[in-house]
C-alpha positions as a Markdown table, in Angstrom:
| # | Residue | x | y | z |
|---|---|---|---|---|
| 1 | Met | 0.0 | 0.0 | 0.0 |
| 2 | Pro | 1.5 | 3.4 | -1.0 |
| 3 | Ile | 1.8 | 6.3 | 1.5 |
| 4 | Arg | -1.3 | 8.5 | 1.2 |
| 5 | Leu | -1.7 | 11.7 | 3.2 |
| 6 | His | -4.4 | 14.3 | 3.4 |
| 7 | Glu | -3.4 | 17.2 | 1.2 |
| 8 | Ser | -4.4 | 20.6 | 2.7 |
| 9 | Leu | -4.6 | 22.5 | -0.5 |
| 10 | Ser | -7.0 | 20.1 | -2.4 |
| 11 | Arg | -8.6 | 18.8 | 0.8 |
| 12 | Thr | -8.2 | 15.3 | -0.6 |
| 13 | Gln | -6.1 | 12.3 | 0.3 |
| 14 | Arg | -3.3 | 11.8 | -2.2 |
| 15 | Glu | -0.4 | 9.5 | -2.7 |
| 16 | Leu | 3.2 | 10.6 | -2.0 |
| 17 | Gln | 5.6 | 10.2 | -4.9 |
| 18 | Pro | 8.8 | 11.9 | -5.9 |
| 19 | Ala | 8.2 | 14.2 | -8.9 |
| 20 | Gln | 11.8 | 14.6 | -10.1 |
| 21 | Pro | 13.4 | 12.2 | -12.6 |
| 22 | Asp | 16.1 | 11.3 | -10.0 |
| 23 | Gly | 13.5 | 9.6 | -7.8 |
| 24 | Val | 14.5 | 11.6 | -4.7 |
| 25 | Phe | 11.6 | 12.7 | -2.5 |
| 26 | Arg | 12.1 | 16.3 | -1.4 |
| 27 | Phe | 10.6 | 17.1 | 2.0 |
| 28 | Tyr | 10.6 | 20.4 | 3.9 |
| 29 | Asn | 9.2 | 21.0 | 7.3 |
| 30 | Cys | 9.2 | 24.3 | 9.3 |
| 31 | Gly | 11.5 | 24.0 | 12.3 |
| 32 | Pro | 11.5 | 25.9 | 15.6 |
| 33 | Thr | 12.1 | 29.5 | 16.4 |
| 34 | Val | 15.1 | 29.3 | 18.7 |
| 35 | Tyr | 14.5 | 31.9 | 21.4 |
| 36 | Ala | 13.1 | 29.7 | 24.1 |
| 37 | Pro | 12.5 | 25.9 | 24.8 |
| 38 | Ala | 10.2 | 24.2 | 22.4 |
| 39 | His | 7.1 | 22.9 | 24.2 |
| 40 | Ile | 5.3 | 19.6 | 23.7 |
| 41 | Gly | 2.8 | 21.1 | 21.3 |
| 42 | Asn | 5.7 | 21.9 | 19.0 |
| 43 | Phe | 7.1 | 18.4 | 19.5 |
| 44 | Arg | 3.9 | 16.8 | 18.5 |
| 45 | Thr | 4.4 | 18.3 | 15.1 |
| 46 | Phe | 8.1 | 17.3 | 15.0 |
| 47 | Val | 7.4 | 13.7 | 16.0 |
| 48 | Val | 4.7 | 13.4 | 13.3 |
| 49 | Asn | 7.1 | 14.8 | 10.7 |
| 50 | Asp | 9.7 | 12.2 | 12.0 |
| 51 | Val | 7.3 | 9.4 | 11.3 |
| 52 | Ile | 6.6 | 10.7 | 7.8 |
| 53 | Arg | 10.3 | 10.8 | 7.2 |
| 54 | Arg | 10.7 | 7.2 | 8.4 |
| 55 | Leu | 7.8 | 5.9 | 6.3 |
| 56 | Leu | 9.3 | 7.7 | 3.2 |
| 57 | Glu | 12.6 | 5.9 | 3.9 |
| 58 | Leu | 10.9 | 2.5 | 4.2 |
| 59 | Glu | 9.0 | 3.3 | 0.9 |
| 60 | Phe | 11.7 | 4.8 | -1.3 |
| 61 | Gly | 15.0 | 3.9 | 0.5 |
| 62 | Pro | 17.1 | 6.1 | 2.9 |
| 63 | Asp | 19.2 | 7.5 | 0.0 |
| 64 | Lys | 16.1 | 8.6 | -1.9 |
| 65 | Val | 14.7 | 11.0 | 0.7 |
| 66 | Lys | 16.0 | 14.5 | 1.2 |
| 67 | His | 14.7 | 16.2 | 4.3 |
| 68 | Val | 15.2 | 19.8 | 5.2 |
| 69 | Arg | 14.1 | 21.4 | 8.5 |
| 70 | Asn | 15.0 | 25.0 | 9.1 |
| 71 | Leu | 15.9 | 27.0 | 12.3 |
| 72 | Thr | 14.4 | 30.4 | 12.6 |
| 73 | Asp | 17.2 | 32.3 | 14.3 |
| 74 | Val | 16.2 | 35.9 | 13.3 |
| 75 | Asp | 12.6 | 37.2 | 13.6 |
| 76 | Asp | 10.7 | 39.5 | 16.0 |
| 77 | Arg | 10.8 | 37.0 | 18.9 |
| 78 | Thr | 14.5 | 36.2 | 18.7 |
| 79 | Ile | 15.4 | 39.9 | 18.4 |
| 80 | Gly | 13.0 | 40.7 | 21.3 |
| 81 | Gln | 14.9 | 38.2 | 23.4 |
| 82 | Thr | 18.2 | 39.9 | 22.6 |
| 83 | Gln | 16.8 | 43.2 | 23.8 |
| 84 | Lys | 15.4 | 41.6 | 26.9 |
| 85 | Glu | 18.6 | 39.8 | 27.9 |
| 86 | Lys | 21.0 | 42.4 | 26.4 |
| 87 | Arg | 23.0 | 39.6 | 24.8 |
| 88 | Pro | 24.1 | 38.9 | 21.1 |
| 89 | Leu | 21.6 | 37.2 | 18.8 |
| 90 | Ala | 23.9 | 34.4 | 18.0 |
| 91 | Glu | 24.6 | 33.6 | 21.6 |
| 92 | Ile | 20.9 | 33.3 | 22.4 |
| 93 | Thr | 20.0 | 31.2 | 19.4 |
| 94 | Lys | 22.9 | 28.9 | 19.9 |
| 95 | Lys | 21.8 | 28.1 | 23.4 |
| 96 | Trp | 18.2 | 27.2 | 22.4 |
| 97 | Thr | 19.3 | 25.4 | 19.3 |
| 98 | Gly | 21.4 | 23.1 | 21.6 |
| 99 | Leu | 18.5 | 22.4 | 23.8 |
| 100 | Phe | 16.3 | 21.7 | 20.8 |
| 101 | His | 18.8 | 19.2 | 19.4 |
| 102 | Ala | 19.1 | 17.5 | 22.8 |
| 103 | Asp | 15.3 | 17.2 | 23.1 |
| 104 | Cys | 15.0 | 15.8 | 19.5 |
| 105 | Ala | 17.7 | 13.2 | 20.2 |
| 106 | Ala | 15.9 | 12.2 | 23.4 |
| 107 | Leu | 12.7 | 11.8 | 21.5 |
| 108 | Asn | 14.5 | 9.7 | 18.9 |
| 109 | Cys | 13.8 | 12.0 | 16.0 |
| 110 | Leu | 16.0 | 11.5 | 13.0 |
| 111 | Arg | 18.3 | 14.5 | 12.1 |
| 112 | Pro | 17.3 | 16.2 | 8.9 |
| 113 | His | 19.7 | 16.0 | 6.0 |
| 114 | His | 20.0 | 19.8 | 6.1 |
| 115 | Glu | 19.2 | 22.2 | 8.9 |
| 116 | Pro | 19.7 | 25.7 | 7.5 |
| 117 | Thr | 19.5 | 28.8 | 9.6 |
| 118 | Ala | 17.7 | 31.9 | 8.4 |
| 119 | Thr | 20.9 | 34.0 | 9.2 |
| 120 | Gly | 22.9 | 31.7 | 7.0 |
| 121 | Tyr | 20.7 | 32.4 | 3.9 |
| 122 | Ile | 20.4 | 36.2 | 4.0 |
| 123 | Lys | 21.8 | 36.5 | 0.5 |
| 124 | Glu | 19.4 | 34.0 | -1.0 |
| 125 | Gln | 16.5 | 35.8 | 0.7 |
| 126 | Val | 17.6 | 39.2 | -0.6 |
| 127 | Ser | 18.0 | 37.7 | -4.1 |
| 128 | Met | 14.4 | 36.4 | -4.1 |
| 129 | Ile | 13.1 | 39.8 | -2.9 |
| 130 | Glu | 14.9 | 41.5 | -5.7 |
| 131 | Val | 13.3 | 39.2 | -8.2 |
| 132 | Leu | 9.9 | 39.9 | -6.8 |
| 133 | Met | 10.5 | 43.6 | -6.9 |
| 134 | Glu | 11.6 | 43.4 | -10.6 |
| 135 | Lys | 8.5 | 41.4 | -11.5 |
| 136 | Gly | 6.2 | 43.8 | -9.8 |
| 137 | Asn | 5.1 | 41.5 | -7.0 |
| 138 | Ala | 6.8 | 43.5 | -4.3 |
| 139 | Tyr | 7.5 | 47.2 | -3.6 |
| 140 | Arg | 9.6 | 49.4 | -1.4 |
| 141 | Ala | 7.8 | 51.4 | 1.3 |
| 142 | Ala | 8.7 | 54.8 | 2.5 |
| 143 | Asp | 10.6 | 53.6 | 5.5 |
| 144 | Gly | 12.9 | 51.3 | 3.4 |
| 145 | Ser | 11.0 | 48.1 | 4.1 |
| 146 | Val | 9.8 | 45.8 | 1.2 |
| 147 | Tyr | 6.3 | 44.3 | 1.0 |
| 148 | Phe | 4.7 | 41.6 | -1.1 |
| 149 | Lys | 1.7 | 42.9 | -3.0 |
| 150 | Val | -0.9 | 40.3 | -2.3 |
| 151 | Ser | -3.2 | 41.6 | -5.1 |
| 152 | Ser | -0.5 | 40.6 | -7.6 |
| 153 | Phe | -1.0 | 36.9 | -6.9 |
| 154 | Glu | -4.4 | 35.7 | -8.2 |
| 155 | Asp | -4.4 | 32.4 | -6.3 |
| 156 | Tyr | -3.7 | 34.0 | -2.9 |
| 157 | Gly | -5.8 | 32.3 | -0.3 |
| 158 | Ala | -6.2 | 28.9 | -2.0 |
| 159 | Leu | -4.5 | 27.0 | 0.8 |
| 160 | Ser | -6.4 | 28.6 | 3.7 |
| 161 | Arg | -9.6 | 29.5 | 1.8 |
| 162 | Ile | -9.0 | 33.0 | 3.0 |
| 163 | Lys | -11.0 | 34.4 | 0.0 |
| 164 | Glu | -14.1 | 32.6 | 1.2 |
| 165 | Arg | -14.2 | 34.5 | 4.5 |
| 166 | Glu | -13.5 | 38.0 | 5.7 |
| 167 | Leu | -9.8 | 38.8 | 5.9 |
| 168 | Lys | -8.9 | 39.4 | 9.5 |
| 169 | Val | -5.8 | 41.5 | 10.0 |
| 170 | Thr | -3.9 | 41.0 | 13.2 |
| 171 | Asn | -0.3 | 41.9 | 13.6 |
| 172 | Met | -0.2 | 43.5 | 10.1 |
| 173 | Val | -2.2 | 46.6 | 11.3 |
| 174 | Ala | 0.8 | 48.3 | 12.9 |
| 175 | Asp | 2.7 | 48.6 | 9.6 |
| 176 | Ser | -0.4 | 49.6 | 7.5 |
| 177 | Asp | 0.8 | 53.2 | 7.1 |
| 178 | His | 3.7 | 52.0 | 5.0 |
| 179 | Lys | 1.8 | 49.5 | 2.8 |
| 180 | Asp | -0.3 | 49.8 | -0.3 |
| 181 | Ala | -2.8 | 47.4 | 1.2 |
| 182 | Val | -3.3 | 46.2 | 4.7 |
| 183 | Ser | -3.1 | 42.5 | 3.6 |
| 184 | Asp | 0.4 | 43.0 | 2.1 |
| 185 | Phe | 3.1 | 41.3 | 4.1 |
| 186 | Ala | 6.8 | 42.2 | 4.9 |
| 187 | Leu | 9.5 | 40.6 | 2.9 |
| 188 | Trp | 12.2 | 42.9 | 4.3 |
| 189 | Lys | 11.9 | 44.9 | 7.5 |
| 190 | Ala | 13.8 | 48.2 | 7.7 |
| 191 | Trp | 16.3 | 48.5 | 10.6 |
| 192 | Lys | 14.9 | 50.2 | 13.7 |
| 193 | Pro | 17.9 | 50.8 | 16.1 |
| 194 | Glu | 15.7 | 51.1 | 19.2 |
| 195 | Glu | 14.0 | 47.7 | 18.4 |
| 196 | Asp | 16.6 | 45.7 | 16.5 |
| 197 | Gly | 19.9 | 46.8 | 18.2 |
| 198 | Asp | 22.7 | 45.7 | 16.0 |
| 199 | Val | 20.8 | 43.0 | 14.1 |
| 200 | Lys | 20.8 | 44.1 | 10.5 |
| 201 | Trp | 22.1 | 43.3 | 7.0 |
| 202 | Pro | 22.4 | 45.1 | 3.7 |
| 203 | Gly | 19.0 | 45.1 | 2.1 |
| 204 | Pro | 17.7 | 44.5 | -1.5 |
| 205 | Arg | 18.6 | 47.0 | -4.2 |
| 206 | Gly | 16.7 | 50.2 | -3.5 |
| 207 | Ala | 15.8 | 49.2 | 0.1 |
| 208 | Gly | 17.6 | 50.1 | 3.3 |
| 209 | Ala | 19.5 | 47.9 | 5.8 |
| 210 | Gly | 17.4 | 45.6 | 7.9 |
| 211 | Arg | 16.5 | 42.0 | 8.2 |
| 212 | Pro | 14.2 | 39.5 | 6.4 |
| 213 | Gly | 10.5 | 39.0 | 7.1 |
| 214 | Trp | 9.7 | 35.6 | 8.6 |
| 215 | His | 7.9 | 34.2 | 5.5 |
| 216 | Ile | 10.7 | 34.7 | 3.0 |
| 217 | Glu | 13.1 | 32.8 | 5.1 |
| 218 | Cys | 11.5 | 29.4 | 4.5 |
| 219 | Ser | 11.0 | 30.0 | 0.8 |
| 220 | Ala | 14.7 | 30.9 | 0.2 |
| 221 | Met | 16.1 | 28.0 | 2.3 |
| 222 | Ser | 13.7 | 25.5 | 0.5 |
| 223 | Lys | 14.7 | 26.9 | -2.9 |
| 224 | Ala | 18.4 | 26.8 | -2.2 |
| 225 | Leu | 18.4 | 23.2 | -0.8 |
| 226 | Leu | 15.6 | 21.5 | -2.6 |
| 227 | Gly | 14.9 | 23.5 | -5.8 |
| 228 | Asp | 12.0 | 25.5 | -7.0 |
| 229 | Thr | 9.4 | 22.7 | -6.5 |
| 230 | Ile | 9.3 | 20.3 | -3.6 |
| 231 | Asp | 7.3 | 17.1 | -3.1 |
| 232 | Leu | 6.0 | 17.7 | 0.5 |
| 233 | His | 5.8 | 20.7 | 2.8 |
| 234 | Thr | 4.6 | 20.1 | 6.4 |
| 235 | Gly | 3.9 | 22.0 | 9.6 |
| 236 | Gly | 1.4 | 22.6 | 12.3 |
| 237 | Val | -2.0 | 23.9 | 11.4 |
| 238 | Asp | -1.1 | 27.2 | 13.1 |
| 239 | Leu | 1.3 | 27.8 | 10.2 |
| 240 | Leu | -1.3 | 27.3 | 7.5 |
| 241 | Phe | -2.2 | 31.0 | 7.5 |
| 242 | Pro | -0.5 | 33.3 | 7.0 |
| 243 | His | 3.0 | 31.6 | 6.9 |
| 244 | His | 2.4 | 28.8 | 4.4 |
| 245 | Glu | -0.1 | 30.9 | 2.4 |
| 246 | Asn | 2.6 | 33.6 | 2.0 |
| 247 | Glu | 5.3 | 31.0 | 1.2 |
| 248 | Ile | 3.2 | 29.9 | -1.8 |
| 249 | Ala | 2.6 | 33.4 | -3.0 |
| 250 | Gln | 6.2 | 34.6 | -2.9 |
| 251 | Ser | 7.8 | 31.3 | -4.1 |
| 252 | Gln | 5.5 | 30.9 | -7.1 |
| 253 | Cys | 5.7 | 34.5 | -8.1 |
| 254 | Cys | 9.5 | 34.4 | -7.9 |
| 255 | Asn | 10.1 | 31.0 | -9.5 |
| 256 | Gly | 7.2 | 30.8 | -11.9 |
| 257 | Thr | 6.3 | 27.3 | -11.0 |
| 258 | Gln | 4.4 | 25.3 | -8.4 |
| 259 | Phe | 6.0 | 25.5 | -5.0 |
| 260 | Ala | 4.9 | 22.2 | -3.3 |
| 261 | His | 3.0 | 19.2 | -4.7 |
| 262 | His | 1.7 | 18.3 | -1.3 |
| 263 | Trp | 0.8 | 20.2 | 1.9 |
| 264 | Tyr | 0.3 | 18.4 | 5.2 |
| 265 | His | -0.7 | 19.9 | 8.5 |
| 266 | Ser | -1.0 | 18.4 | 12.0 |
| 267 | Glu | -3.5 | 19.7 | 14.5 |
| 268 | His | -3.1 | 21.6 | 17.8 |
| 269 | Leu | -2.3 | 20.0 | 21.1 |
| 270 | Leu | -4.6 | 20.6 | 24.1 |
| 271 | Val | -3.5 | 20.0 | 27.7 |
| 272 | Asp | -6.2 | 19.0 | 30.2 |
| 273 | Gly | -8.8 | 19.9 | 27.7 |
| 274 | Thr | -7.7 | 23.5 | 27.1 |
| 275 | Thr | -5.0 | 25.5 | 25.3 |
| 276 | Met | -1.6 | 25.3 | 26.8 |
| 277 | Ser | -0.3 | 28.4 | 28.6 |
| 278 | Lys | 2.0 | 29.3 | 31.5 |
| 279 | Ser | -0.7 | 31.2 | 33.3 |
| 280 | Lys | -2.8 | 28.1 | 33.4 |
| 281 | Gly | 0.0 | 26.0 | 34.8 |
| 282 | Asn | -0.4 | 23.5 | 32.0 |
| 283 | Tyr | 2.6 | 24.5 | 29.9 |
| 284 | Tyr | 5.1 | 21.7 | 29.5 |
| 285 | Thr | 8.5 | 21.3 | 27.8 |
| 286 | Leu | 10.2 | 17.9 | 27.5 |
| 287 | Gly | 12.5 | 18.9 | 30.3 |
| 288 | Asp | 9.5 | 19.6 | 32.6 |
| 289 | Leu | 8.2 | 16.1 | 31.9 |
| 290 | Leu | 11.6 | 14.4 | 32.3 |
| 291 | Ala | 11.9 | 16.2 | 35.7 |
| 292 | Lys | 8.6 | 14.6 | 36.7 |
| 293 | Gly | 10.1 | 11.1 | 36.1 |
| 294 | Tyr | 8.7 | 10.3 | 32.6 |
| 295 | Ser | 11.0 | 9.0 | 29.9 |
| 296 | Ala | 11.2 | 10.7 | 26.5 |
| 297 | Met | 9.9 | 7.5 | 24.8 |
| 298 | Val | 6.8 | 7.7 | 27.0 |
| 299 | Val | 6.3 | 11.3 | 25.9 |
| 300 | Arg | 6.8 | 10.4 | 22.2 |
| 301 | Tyr | 4.3 | 7.5 | 22.5 |
| 302 | Ala | 1.7 | 9.8 | 24.0 |
| 303 | Leu | 2.2 | 12.6 | 21.4 |
| 304 | Leu | 2.1 | 10.1 | 18.5 |
| 305 | Met | -0.2 | 7.2 | 19.3 |
| 306 | Met | -3.0 | 8.5 | 21.4 |
| 307 | Gly | -4.8 | 10.6 | 18.8 |
| 308 | His | -4.9 | 11.1 | 15.0 |
| 309 | Pro | -2.3 | 13.7 | 14.0 |
| 310 | Arg | -5.0 | 15.7 | 12.1 |
| 311 | Lys | -7.3 | 15.8 | 15.2 |
| 312 | Gln | -6.7 | 17.8 | 18.3 |
| 313 | Leu | -5.0 | 15.7 | 21.0 |
| 314 | Asn | -5.9 | 16.2 | 24.7 |
| 315 | Phe | -2.6 | 15.6 | 26.5 |
| 316 | Thr | -2.8 | 14.7 | 30.2 |
| 317 | Leu | -0.4 | 13.3 | 32.7 |
| 318 | Asp | -2.7 | 10.3 | 32.9 |
| 319 | Ser | -2.1 | 9.7 | 29.2 |
| 320 | Leu | 1.6 | 9.4 | 30.0 |
| 321 | His | 0.8 | 6.6 | 32.5 |
| 322 | Thr | -1.2 | 4.9 | 29.7 |
| 323 | Ala | 1.7 | 5.3 | 27.3 |
| 324 | Glu | 4.1 | 3.8 | 29.9 |
| 325 | Ser | 1.9 | 0.7 | 30.1 |
| 326 | Ser | 1.7 | 0.4 | 26.3 |
| 327 | Leu | 5.5 | 0.7 | 26.0 |
| 328 | Thr | 6.0 | -2.0 | 28.7 |
| 329 | Arg | 3.8 | -4.4 | 26.7 |
| 330 | Leu | 5.8 | -3.7 | 23.5 |
| 331 | Arg | 9.1 | -4.2 | 25.4 |
| 332 | Thr | 7.9 | -7.5 | 26.9 |
| 333 | Phe | 6.7 | -8.7 | 23.5 |
| 334 | Arg | 9.9 | -7.9 | 21.8 |
| 335 | Ser | 11.9 | -9.7 | 24.5 |
| 336 | Ala | 9.7 | -12.8 | 24.0 |
| 337 | Leu | 10.3 | -12.7 | 20.2 |
| 338 | Ala | 14.0 | -12.2 | 20.7 |
| 339 | Ala | 14.3 | -15.1 | 23.1 |
| 340 | Lys | 12.4 | -17.4 | 20.8 |
| 341 | Ala | 14.4 | -16.3 | 17.7 |
| 342 | Gly | 17.8 | -16.7 | 19.4 |
| 343 | Ala | 20.7 | -16.0 | 17.0 |
| 344 | Val | 18.6 | -16.6 | 13.9 |
| 345 | Gln | 18.5 | -13.6 | 11.4 |
| 346 | Ala | 15.6 | -13.3 | 8.9 |
| 347 | Gln | 13.7 | -11.1 | 6.6 |
| 348 | Pro | 10.4 | -9.6 | 7.9 |
| 349 | Ser | 7.4 | -11.7 | 7.8 |
| 350 | Gly | 3.9 | -10.5 | 6.7 |
| 351 | Arg | 2.9 | -10.1 | 10.4 |
| 352 | Phe | 2.1 | -6.4 | 11.3 |
| 353 | Lys | 1.4 | -5.5 | 7.7 |
| 354 | Ala | -1.9 | -4.0 | 8.8 |
| 355 | Val | 0.0 | -1.7 | 11.2 |
| 356 | Leu | 2.1 | -0.3 | 8.4 |
| 357 | Asp | -0.9 | 0.0 | 6.2 |
| 358 | Ala | -2.6 | 2.0 | 8.9 |
| 359 | Leu | 0.3 | 4.4 | 9.0 |
| 360 | Arg | 0.5 | 4.7 | 5.3 |
| 361 | Asp | -3.2 | 5.5 | 5.3 |
| 362 | Asp | -3.0 | 9.2 | 6.4 |
| 363 | Leu | -0.9 | 8.4 | 9.5 |
| 364 | Asn | -3.9 | 6.7 | 11.2 |
| 365 | Thr | -2.0 | 6.1 | 14.5 |
| 366 | Pro | -5.0 | 5.0 | 16.6 |
| 367 | Trp | -5.9 | 2.3 | 14.0 |
| 368 | Ala | -2.2 | 1.3 | 13.9 |
| 369 | Gln | -2.2 | 1.0 | 17.6 |
| 370 | Gly | -5.2 | -1.3 | 17.6 |
| 371 | Glu | -3.8 | -3.5 | 14.9 |
| 372 | Leu | -0.4 | -3.6 | 16.7 |
| 373 | Phe | -1.8 | -4.9 | 20.0 |
| 374 | Gly | -4.3 | -7.1 | 18.2 |
| 375 | Asp | -1.3 | -8.9 | 16.5 |
| 376 | Ile | 0.6 | -9.1 | 19.7 |
| 377 | Asn | -2.4 | -10.7 | 21.5 |
| 378 | Leu | -2.6 | -13.4 | 18.7 |
| 379 | Trp | 1.1 | -14.3 | 18.9 |
| 380 | Lys | 1.8 | -17.5 | 20.9 |
| 381 | Pro | 5.3 | -18.7 | 21.5 |
| 382 | Glu | 4.2 | -22.3 | 21.6 |
| 383 | Gly | 4.8 | -24.1 | 18.3 |
| 384 | Gln | 6.8 | -21.2 | 16.9 |
| 385 | Thr | 10.2 | -22.1 | 15.3 |
| 386 | Ala | 13.2 | -19.9 | 15.8 |
| 387 | Gln | 13.0 | -19.1 | 12.1 |
| 388 | His | 9.3 | -17.9 | 12.3 |
| 389 | Ala | 10.1 | -15.9 | 15.5 |
| 390 | Ala | 13.1 | -14.3 | 13.8 |
| 391 | Glu | 10.9 | -13.3 | 10.8 |
| 392 | Asp | 8.3 | -11.8 | 13.1 |
| 393 | Leu | 11.0 | -10.0 | 15.1 |
| 394 | Ala | 12.3 | -8.4 | 11.9 |
| 395 | Ala | 8.7 | -7.3 | 11.1 |
| 396 | Phe | 8.2 | -6.0 | 14.6 |
| 397 | Asp | 11.4 | -4.0 | 14.5 |
| 398 | Gln | 10.3 | -2.5 | 11.2 |
| 399 | Ile | 7.2 | -1.2 | 13.0 |
| 400 | Leu | 9.3 | 0.2 | 15.8 |
| 401 | Phe | 11.5 | 2.0 | 13.3 |
| 402 | Ala | 8.5 | 3.5 | 11.6 |
| 403 | Leu | 7.1 | 4.7 | 14.9 |
| 404 | Gly | 10.5 | 5.8 | 16.2 |
| 405 | Leu | 10.0 | 3.8 | 19.4 |
| 406 | Asp | 13.0 | 2.5 | 21.3 |
| 407 | Val | 11.8 | -0.3 | 23.6 |
| 408 | Thr | 15.2 | -1.9 | 24.3 |
| 409 | Ala | 15.5 | -0.3 | 27.7 |
| 410 | Thr | 13.0 | 0.2 | 30.5 |
| 411 | Thr | 14.3 | 3.7 | 31.2 |
| 412 | Glu | 16.2 | 6.4 | 29.4 |
| 413 | Pro | 19.9 | 5.5 | 29.0 |
| 414 | Pro | 21.7 | 6.3 | 32.2 |
| 415 | Lys | 23.6 | 9.5 | 32.3 |
| 416 | Pro | 26.5 | 10.2 | 34.7 |
| 417 | Ala | 25.6 | 12.3 | 37.7 |
| 418 | Ala | 27.3 | 15.7 | 37.8 |
| 419 | Pro | 30.0 | 15.9 | 40.4 |
| 420 | Ala | 29.4 | 18.2 | 43.4 |
| 421 | Ala | 31.9 | 20.7 | 42.1 |
| 422 | Ile | 30.0 | 21.0 | 38.7 |
| 423 | Thr | 26.7 | 21.3 | 40.5 |
| 424 | Ala | 28.1 | 24.1 | 42.6 |
| 425 | Leu | 29.2 | 25.9 | 39.5 |
| 426 | Ala | 25.8 | 25.5 | 37.9 |
| 427 | Asp | 24.1 | 26.8 | 41.1 |
| 428 | Gln | 26.3 | 29.8 | 41.0 |
| 429 | Arg | 25.5 | 30.5 | 37.4 |
| 430 | Trp | 21.8 | 30.1 | 38.0 |
| 431 | Ala | 22.0 | 32.6 | 40.8 |
| 432 | Ala | 23.9 | 35.0 | 38.6 |
| 433 | Lys | 21.3 | 34.7 | 35.9 |
| 434 | Gln | 18.5 | 35.4 | 38.3 |
| 435 | Ala | 20.4 | 38.5 | 39.5 |
| 436 | Lys | 20.8 | 39.5 | 35.8 |
| 437 | Asp | 24.6 | 39.3 | 36.2 |
| 438 | Trp | 25.0 | 38.3 | 32.6 |
| 439 | Ala | 28.8 | 38.6 | 32.5 |
| 440 | Gly | 29.2 | 36.5 | 35.6 |
| 441 | Ala | 26.7 | 33.9 | 34.2 |
| 442 | Asp | 28.6 | 33.7 | 30.9 |
| 443 | Ala | 31.9 | 33.3 | 32.7 |
| 444 | Leu | 30.5 | 30.4 | 34.8 |
| 445 | Arg | 29.0 | 28.8 | 31.7 |
| 446 | Lys | 32.5 | 28.8 | 30.1 |
| 447 | Glu | 33.9 | 27.1 | 33.2 |
| 448 | Leu | 31.2 | 24.4 | 32.9 |
| 449 | Thr | 32.0 | 23.9 | 29.2 |
| 450 | Ala | 35.7 | 23.6 | 29.9 |
| 451 | Ala | 34.9 | 21.0 | 32.5 |
| 452 | Gly | 32.9 | 19.0 | 30.0 |
| 453 | Trp | 29.4 | 19.9 | 31.0 |
| 454 | Ser | 26.5 | 21.7 | 29.3 |
| 455 | Met | 23.9 | 23.6 | 31.4 |
| 456 | Leu | 20.4 | 23.6 | 29.7 |
| 457 | Asp | 18.0 | 26.2 | 31.2 |
| 458 | Ser | 14.3 | 26.0 | 31.4 |
| 459 | Lys | 11.8 | 28.4 | 32.8 |
| 460 | Asp | 12.2 | 27.5 | 36.5 |
| 461 | Ser | 15.3 | 25.4 | 36.7 |
| 462 | Tyr | 18.2 | 23.8 | 34.7 |
| 463 | Arg | 19.6 | 20.5 | 33.9 |
| 464 | Leu | 23.2 | 19.4 | 33.4 |
| 465 | Glu | 24.3 | 17.2 | 30.4 |
| 466 | Pro | 27.8 | 15.8 | 29.8 |
| 467 | Leu | 29.3 | 17.1 | 26.6 |
| 468 | Lys | 29.9 | 14.4 | 23.9 |
| 469 | Lys | 33.6 | 13.7 | 23.5 |
């Protein structure tokens, strides 16, 4: 059964196939904005994207999938954080990028083949903006900013169906004095010293110094690494409008061809039946849940298996207990298979085919979960030969790979405890940070790094990780 996903533009379920003659499947998904820890709502989307990547590799082969996930390291929020902390942009984004990578590794997400940063592709963004200006799709405003002219793209709104309802302007209102139309969006933002500090680059021809708008970043990075047309673009439903709508407009006007053959969006995460927020006390990062004693695999299972990716998922701490029990069953079953198979190696049997079919059918993880445990319940060790058990084990491991679940250990791999001297340094740095002694905090961080330890901050605490040698 081929992989079929709901396609957000056509509102139909369509098969995924590489369009280019080389047979390589080109896949782009929007990554995090690295100004703070990613929360579990963000990671639901990243885990879903990881399963798509794994299914594509099983379908076409690992060497026939090219996956790009960007890092947004310059935008209003990252710059706002530099102003708040009075620290360089690169220093702030490097810290949160490190934490994001650590969390992805703990959740067993495959690294993308390319992970471009917005600041690393400024020239490519400027080049696209200049093309759009030459074609008449963009214009320079009086303050030196550059805006995309929405009226110049006839198909604007096709993805979000924005033309079928009243256009509601939110954050665009503040800049309306500089625009031809209130719906036009920024491709290049003129430098404002009081807001941007020293964050600026030379602008497109005819425009002033400044920095790119958020939307052009993804279009330029995708074009540079995957070409003018990609096979699949994914993200959370919160990005559908305006971000993805604007990506389509600027990319297709610049390149003169279809931007993406397939759009897929995963739904929002609720916590305890409501939206997640710090004021409600239901805002969780992975670090928060690890501190409560849950393993990253339990969190991954709960984010992935306990609700369809295109449906809102109500995340609760009770759901983590359920996930823990399910992982224990999977671990016990694999141990029984391995014991029966012994040293025999084999190709996968046809068992668990229905599980893969469920995943290939629009990532139907609830159906896949039901098929998986149904097959487990039917398997009996009595009468099984080592050869049959080895074939079933290979098939089961294929399912675990597709889901990204590591059931080989009952807990997270043990990490060495930090020595007392390292903990004391970390406590001193935390105190310096709370006192806004940034110079002292930076000096202590350097001492920790020199000693072989990384200090990862969250909202209310920190954790120490040994640096890889």
